[in-house]
VEXDO-441413 format. One record per residue: x, y, z of N, C-alpha, C, CB in turn. Coordinates in steps of 0.2 Angstrom, whole numbers, plus 5000, padded with zeros to 4 digits. Glycine has a CB too. Layout:
REM residues N
XYZXYZXYZXYZ;...
***
This chain:
REM residues 361
500449945000500050005000500450065000499550005006;500350114996500750174996500750215003500450224990;501250255004501350285010500750335012502050315011;500550375007500050425008499350385010499950465002;499250325007498650295008498650265015498450245003;499250235017499350205024499250265029500050175025;499550325028499450375033498750405033499850435030;498350395027497650425027497250375032497350425020;497350305031496950255034497150255042497050185032;497750265043498050275050497650335054498750275051;497650385050497350445053496650435054497450505049;496250405049495550395050495450345056495250365044;495850295057495750255063495850285069496250195063;496350335070496450375076495850415077497050415075;495550455072494950495073494350455075494850525066;494350395072493750355074493750325082493650285070;494450325084494550295091494250355096495250285092;494250415094494150465099493450505097494650515099;493050465093492350495092491950505098492050455086;491450545098491050555104490650485105490550605103;490450475112490150415113489450415110490050415121;489350355107488650345104488150315109488750295098;487550315107487050295112487150225113486350305109;487350185108487450115110488050105114487650075103;488550145114489150135118488950155125489750175116;488550205126488350225133487950165136487950285132;487550135133487150085136487550025138486550065131;488050015133488549955135488949975141488949945129;489150035141489650055147489350055154489950115145;488650075154488350085160488050025163487850145160;487949975158487649915160487849885167487749855155;488549875168488749845174488649885180489549825174;488649955179488449995184487749995186488650075183;487249995181486549985182486349925186486149985176;486749865185486649805188486749815196487049745185;487149865198487349875205487049935208488149875205;486549955204486050005207486350075206486049995214;486850085201487050145200486650175194487850145198;486550245194486150275189486550325185485450305192;486550325179486950375175486650445175486950345167;487150485176486950565176487150595169487250595182;486650585164486850605157486950685157486250585153;486650725161486750795161487450815163486250825166;487750775168488350795170488950755166488450765177;488750705161489150675157489350715151488850605155;489850695148490150735142490250685136490750785143;489850675131489950625126490550645122489350625122;490650705121491250725116491950705120491250805115;491950715126492550695130492550625132492650745136;492050585130491950515132492050505139492550475128;491650545143491650545150490950535152491950605153;490750485157490150465159490150475167489950395158;489650515169489550525176488950485179489550605178;488950465185488450435189488150475194488650365191;487550465196487150505201487450495208486450495201;487550555212487850545218487450495223487850615222;487950465227487650415232487850445239487950345231;487350455243487550485250487750425255486850515253;488250445259488450395264488350425271489250385263;488150385276488050405282488750435285487750355287;488650475291489250495294489750445296489050535300;490350455293490950405295491050415302491550425291;491050475305491250485312490950555314491950485314;490950565321490650635323491050695320490650635330;491750685319492150735316492150745309492850725318;492150685305492150685298491450695295492350615295;490950675298490250685295490050635289490150755293;489550655286489350615280489650635274488550635279;489650595269490050605262489550595257490650565262;489750625251489350615245489850585240489050685242;489650525237490050495232489850505225490050415234;490350515220490150525213490650475209490250595211;490450435205490850395200490850435194490550325200;491450425191491550455184491950405180491950525184;491750385174492050335170492350375164491550285168;492950375163493250405157493550345152493850445159;493350355145493550315140493950355135492950265138;494550375135494850415130494850385123495550435132;494950315123494950285117495050205118495550305113;494750175113494750095113494550065120495450075112;495050025122494949985128495350015134495149915128;495450085134495750115139495150155144496250175137;495150125150494650155154494950175161494050105156;494650235164494850255170494250275174495250325169;494150235180493550255184493850285191493250185187;493450345192493650385198493050395203493950455195;493250375209492750385214492950455218492650325219;492450495218492550565222492150565228492450625217;492450565234492050575240492150645243492350525245;491550675244491650745246491250755253491350795241;491550785258491250795264490850865264491750805270;490450875269490050935269490450995270489550935275;491050985273491551045274491951065267492051025279;491851025262492151035255492750995254492351105255;493050965260493550915259493450855255493850895266;493850835250493650785246494250735245493450805239;494150675243494650625242494450585236494750575248;494950565232494750525226495150455226495050565219;494850405222495150345221495050325214494750285226;495650315211495650305204495950235202496150355201;495650205197495850135194495850135187495350085197;496350105184496450105177496450035174497050145174;496150025168496049955166495649955159495849905171;495549895157495149885151494449855151495549835146;494249845158493549825159493249865164493549745161;492749905162492349945167492049905173491849985164;491849845172491549805178492049785183491149745175;492649765180493249745185493449805188493749725181;493449865185493649925189493149945194493749985184;492549935193492049955198492149905204491349945195;492249845203492349795208492949815212492449725206;493449835209494049855213493949915217494649865208;493549965214493450025218492950015224493050075213;492449965223492049955228492349905234491449915226;492949875232493249835237493649885243493849795234;493649945241494049995246493450035249494550045242;493350025256492850055260492950135259492850035267;492450175258492550245258492850275265491850285257;492650245270492950265277493750265277492650225283;494050215273494750205272495150275270494950155268;494750315267495050375264495050435269494750395257;494750425275494750485279494950465286494050515280;495250505290495550495296495450565300496250475297;495450555307495450615311496050615316494750605316;496350675315496950685319496950755323497650695314;496950745329496850805334496250845332497450845333;495650805331495050835329495050865322494950895334;495450855318495550875311495450825306496150915310;494950825301494850775296495350785291494150785293;495650725289496150715284495950675279496850695287;495950695272495750655267496350635263495250695262;496350565261496850535257496650515250497250475261;496950535245496750505238497250455236496750565233;497050405232497450345230497350335223497350285235;497850295220497750265214497850185215498250285209;497350145212497450075213497950045208496750045213;498450005211498949975206498949905208499650005207;499249865203499349795204498649755202499549775211;498749695201498149655200497949605205498349605194;498249605211498049565217497449595220498649565222;497149555224496549565228496749565236495949525226;496649615240496449685238496949715234496249725244;496849765230497349805226497749845231496949845221;498349865228498849905232498549985231499549905229;498550015237498350085237499050125236497950105243;499050165231499650215230499450285231499950205223;499650315236499450385238499650435233499750405245;499150475231499250525226499250595229498750525220;498850605235498650665238498450665245498150705233;498650705249498350715256498150785257498850685261;497550795260497350865261496950865268496850885256;497050925271496650935277496651015278497050905283;496251035282496151115284496251115291495551145282;496851155293497051155300497051235302497751125302;496551255306496551325309496451375303497151345313;496051355298495951405292496551395287495951465295;496951345288497551345283497451275279498251355286;497451275273497351215269498051185268497051225262;498151115270498751085270498651025265499051055277;499151025260499050975254499750955253498751005248;499850885252500450855250500250815243500750805255;500650835238500550805232501050745231500650855226;500850685232501250625231501350595225500950575236;500950625220500950595213501550625209500350605209;502150615212502750645209503250585207503150685214;503750595203504250545201504550515207504750575197;504450445208504750405213505450425215504650335213;505650435221506350455223506450525223506750425217;505950565221506050645222505650665228505850675215;505750725230505350745236504650765234505750815239;504250755239503550765238503350845240503050725243;502950875236502850945237502250955242502550975230;502351005246501851025252501651095250502251015259;501051105251500751175250500351195256500351175243;500451255258500051285264499651345261500451295270;499051345261498651395258498151425263498251375252;498151485266497651515270496951525267497951575274;496451505271495751515268495551595269495251475272;495851625274495651695275495951745270495751715283;495651795270495951855265496451895269495351895262;496451895276496851935280497551915280496551945287;498051955282498751935282498851875287499151995284;499251825285499351765290500151765290499051705287;500451755296501151755297501251685299501451805301;501751645296501951575298502651575298501651525294;503051545303503751535303503951485297504051515310;504551505294504751455289504951395291505251495285;505051385298505251315300504651285304505851325305;504051305302503451275305503451195305502851305302;503651175299503651095298504351065298503351085291;504851105297505551085297505751055304505951135295;505351085309505551065316505350985317505251105321;504950965313504750895314505250845313504150875309;505750855308506250815307506650825301506050745306;507150785299507650805294507350795287508250755294;506850755286506550755280506050815277506050695279;505950855282505550915280505950975279505050925286;505751015273506151075271505851135274506151075264;506151185275505851255277505351275272506451305278;504851315274504351335270504651395266503751355274;504351405260504551465256503951495254504951445249;503951565255503351605254503151605246503451675256;502551595245502351595238501751645237502051525235;501451645231500951695230500351685234500851705222;500151625234499551605238499651575245499151555234;500251565247500351545254501151525255499951475255;501251455256501951435257501951365254502051425265;502651355251502751285248503351255252502951305241;503351195252503951155255503951085252503851145262;504451045254504550975251504650935257505150975247;504550865256504550815260504850755257503850795264;505450725260505750675257505350605258506450665260;505250565253504950505254505350455250504250515250;505550405254505950345252505550285252506550345256;505850235248505550165248505150155242505250155255;504950095242504450075236503750065239504750015233;503250065234502650045236502549975239502150065230;502049965244501650015247501950045253501049985249;502650035254502950065260502950145260503650035261;503050165253503150235252502450275254503350255245;501950245252501250275253501150275261500750245249;501250215264501150215271501550265275501350145274;502150275273502650325276502350395275503350315273;502150405269501850475268501150485272501750485261;500750435273500150445277500350465284499750375277;500850425287501050445294501350515294501550385296;501750535289502050605290501450655289502550605284;500950635285500450685284500050695291499950665278;499950635294499650635300500050675306499450565303;500650665305501150705310501150775309501850675309;501150795302501050865301500450905303501150875293;499850865302499250895304499150895312498650845301;499450845315499350855322499850905325499550785325;500450915322500950965324500651035323501550955321;500351045317500051105316499451125320499851115308;499051075321498451085326498651105333497951025326;499151075335499351095342499751165342499851035345;500151175337500451235337500051295336501051235331;499551295331499151345329498651365334498851335322;498551315339498051325344498351365350497851255347;499051385350499351415355499651485351499951375358;499851535355500151595353500751575349500251645358;501051625345501651615341502251605346501751665336;502251645352502751645356502851575359502651695362;502351535360502351465363502751425358501651445364;502651435352503051395347503751395348502851415340;504051455349504751465350504951435357504951535350;504551445362504751425369504751345369504251445374;504251315366504251245366504751205362503551225364;504851235356505251195351505951235350504951195344;506251265355506851305354507351265352507051335361;507551205354508051165352507951135345508151105357;507351115343507151095337507251155332506451065336;507151215333507251265329507951285328506851335331;508351275333509151285332509351225328509451285339;509151165328509351115324509151125317508951045327;508551155315508451175309508951225306507651195308;509051275310509551325308510251295306509651375313;510451245310511051205308511051165302511251165314;510451135301510351095295510351145289509651055295;510051195289510051245283510751275282509551305285;511151275287511851305286512351255284512051335293;512151185284512651135282512951145275512351065282;512551165269512851175263513351235263512251195258;513151285266513651345267514251325270513251405270;514151285276514751265280515151215276514551235286;514851175272515251125268515651165262514751075264;515351215259515651255254516251295257515151305251;516151325263516751365267517251315268516451395273;517051255271517551205272518051185266517251135275;517651175260518051155254518551215252517551145248;518251275253518751335252519351335256518351395252;519251325263519751325267520251265266519551315275;519951205264520351145262520851165256519951085261;520451195251520851215245521451255247520451235240;521251305251521851355253522351325256521551415257;522251275261522751245265523151195260522451205270;522851165255523251125251523751165247522751085247;523651225246524151265242524751275246523851335240;524751265252525351265256525751205256525151285263;525451155253525851085254526151075247525351035256;526751055247527151045240527050965239527851065241;526850955233526750885231527050875224525950865230;527350815223527650795217527150805211528050725217;527350815205526950825199526650755197527350855193;527050705198526750635196526450605202527350595194;526250635207525950605213525150595211525950645219;524850545214524150525213523750575216524050455215;524050605222523650655226523550715222523950665233;524050735218524050795214523550785209524750815211;523450725206522950715201522250715203523050645197;522150695209521550695213521250765214521550645219;521750805217521650875218521450915212522150905222;521750905207521550935201520850915198522050925195;520650855199520050825196519450835201520150755194;519650855207519050865212518550915211519350875219;518750975209518251025207517751005202518551095205;517850985196517350965192516950905194517650945185;517250855198516850805201516350825206517350755204;516550875210516150905215515550945212516450955220;515650985206515151015203514650965200515451055197;514950915197514450865194514050825199514950805190;514350815205513950785210513350835213514350765216;513550895213513050945216512450955211513451015217;512650955204512050965199511650905198512350995193;511950845200511650785199511150765205512050725198;511150805210510750795216510050805214510950835222;509550755217508850765215508550825219508450705217;508850845224508550895228509150935230508150875234;509350985226509951025228509751075234510151065222;510151065239510051115245510251185243510351095251;509851235245510051305244510651325248509451355245;511051365245511651395248511451465251512251405243;511351465258511051525261511351535268510251515262;511251595271511351605278510751605281511751675279;510551555285509951545288509851595294509851475291;509151615294509051665300509051625306508351695299;509251665312509251635318508551635321509651675323;508351585324507651575327507551625333507551505330;507051665332506851715337506151705340506951785334;506051735346505351735348504951785345505351745356;504351765343503851805339503551855344503251765336;503451915341503251975344502451985344503552035342;502151945339501451945338501051895343501251935331;500451915344500051875349499551825345499651915354;499551825338499151785335499451765328498451825333;499251705325499551685319499151725313499451615318;498551735314498151775309498151845311497551745307;498551895308498551965311497951995308499151995308;497552035312496952065310496352025309497052095303;496351965311495851915311495451925317496051845310;494751905317494451905324494751865329493751875322;495151815327495451775333496051805336495651705329;496251865333496851895336496751915343497051955332;496151945344495951965351495951915356495352005351;495651855354495651795358496351765360495151745355;496751765354497451745355497851785360497751735348;497751845360498151895364497951885371497951965362;497351855373497151845380497451785382496451845380;497751745378497951675381498651685384498051625375;498751665390499451675393499951635390499351665401;500551665390501151625387501451585392501551675383;501451525392501851485397502551485396501651405396;502951495401503651505401503951435402503951555406;503651385405503951325407503551275402503851305414;503751205403503551155399503151105403504051125395;502551085401502151035405502250975400501451065406;502550925403502650865399502050825397503150815402;501450845401500850805400500450845395500450795406;500650905393500150945388500350925381500251015390;499950905377500150895370500350955366499450865366;500151015368500351075365501051095367499851125366;501351065372501951085375502451025373501951095382;502250975371502650915370503150925364502350855369;503750935364504250945358504150895353504950945360;504150915347504150865341504750835340503950905335;504750765339505450735338505750755332505350655338;506450765333506850785327506950735322507450815330;506750675323506850625318506150595316507250565321;506150585309505450555306505350495309505450555299;504650475310504450405312504650355306503750405314;
***
């Protein structure tokens, strides 16, 4: 067959693969869902994008803190035998969690989705509801839950970890205040938890940070779940107290963060001092040490640029006691916060005064 005819028929087959859903295709796709009591929501569906939505299902309250949830199923069929089923659970507070499964048979995907209880995607930490989103992987039963996102709202600040990153790279953390008023948070708010947590960087909408996640699935997801719970609990206890209490309680942890941030700069200064000291030593031209010293700079540069998470070269600020009496300046809570007495000592039995461990669990 001539090349131009082959290209024509190949293009036609691709166009046919992405045509809008026909009435016959819709009836065929929703059949396994109808048998299980699911009703298609044709108004919310999009035939052109080959996406089918099903009417919401109401779930009773998972717990007193979490409350009731509304479940919505969405079936996507971009082409051929490629299907993606997404379950979205949304609480009355607006917090949502998704569960995604990919495969070539919608009925099998529905069975895999239904094998995971909706309650599994929500937890309560220090009175705060936390939502976890997953992607189902593997063919075993029950399927493997691979974490893609964790979300919670702590004291008016939305905390999100985005775990759907390239494995081996740090996970992104975003803190976004819900209020329109000015909010001041210390850049070491999460870094005091342990070595895997980076300082926060001010962004346009809030703060950004990273969290190191090691290991393979499912250990990696389990580790991230525990770290998300630790972050939510730490923030709930911290933001319930005046800013000055944060410094008094975690003074040692804050100084440890300062030292960690200074390590790249100290390492660079040490290399400079070592290079200057070596110039005072005479070495034979044919010595192996002389060859190693000449090749060290490019090797160090190559090692620095090949790091997955290059640490910033900075002079870290020294931890200081906050002068404000409220985390949200100008908010209605500021007056109430100012009335809270600042404890100068530490009560080992008080959760808000218990120092956070400097090492990750």
